[in-house]
N, C-alpha and C positions, 0 to 999 in steps of 0.2 A: 741495130741490135744486136746484140753479142752472141758471141760461142756458147753454146748449149753444154754445162760442165756436168758433171756428174759429182754428187756431194764429196766422195773421196778426191776427186783431182782439184777441187774449189780447196777444200782443206789443206792439200799438199803444197799448193801455191804458195810461193814465198810471198807475191804480193798481194796475197788474197787481205781485201780490208777486215780489220778487226772491230768487234765489238764497241761502238763507242766511237766509232770515229777511223779518221788515218792515224797508222802510228806513230810514237814519238819519235821524232828526230835527233835531240839530243841536244848538247851543249849546255845545256840550263843549270843540270845538276839536282839532285834529289836531297831528302833529308835521309842523312844514314842513320844506323842502329842506334847510336848514342844520342843522339841529336831526336829520334824519334821516341826514344825512351823518356828521355828529360821534358819533353812536351808533353808527353800523355800521362805522366806524373801530375802535372799541373793541371793536366784536362781533367782528370780523376778527382781531384780534390773540388774542384771548381762543380763538377757533377755532385758531388755527394752535399756540398753546400746548396744546390740547388739552383744555381746561377746558370749551368750552361746543360745545355741536352745533346745536342750532337754535333759531329763534325763532318768534315770532308779535307781529304787530301787532292792537291791536284799539281800537275808541272807542264810547265809551257816551256818557250825559248827562253826566257829570261831568269829562270829559277822555280823553287817549290813553294807553293801555298798550302799552309795548312789553315783554315778557316772550322769557326767556333758559333752555335747557334743555341739561341735561347729557347723558349717554349713557345713552338706553334710561329716558329718565324721563318720567312721565306729569305730572307737578306742576314748574312753570316754577323755576328755582335762584330767580332774581332777575327783580323786575318792577321796570321806570323807568315811572312814573306821571308825567304832564304832568297838573295840575289848574288849568285858568285860573282858575278862580274863588277859589281860595285865596289869601290874601291873602300878604303880605312875611314876614309872620312866621310864618306856618305853612309856608312852604317852596312852591313851585310846581309844584318837580320833588321826587318822594319816591321813593326806591330801599327796595323791600321785599323781604324775602327768608320766603318762606312766611307767616305772622299776623306776625310784626314788621316797622315801619316802622326801618330802618337808619340812614335819616337824611332831612330834609327840607330843601331847600335853593332860593334864590330864583333860581339860575341852572345850565343845564346842564350847563357846566364842572365845578362845585363838584359835583353829582348825578355825573357820570360819573367823578369821581374818586375816591368811595367804592368804586365796581364796581373801579376800576384796580387797586387796594390789596389788595383782598380775594385771598387764595391760599389754595389747597387746603394744609391742614396733616397733615403725616402723626402717624399714631394709631398706639400700639404695640398 
């Protein structure tokens, strides 16, 4: 069993675990303010059109991910992944639907264009 600590001692310790798991160790990068602004502009247009409902942002050692959810869906419809370690040829920004990569582009604008032109199709 571990040491007994008061709440104040536990909060002040640098190695104290954070809510949600271990602290991020860095290396992958996150969306900066300009990128997040562009992503949220597309997101807000899709929400107003009734296509999207919720989003989540996460980060790990490989980069940052912006996930978009539909109506009452436990799985994201699309994920926009920023992979700073990817080369120019592989594409720094990836648009992913399920397990398929819809596109890998070197610029965020090109990746967001993929999401902009995706429209729901009527099925008979």
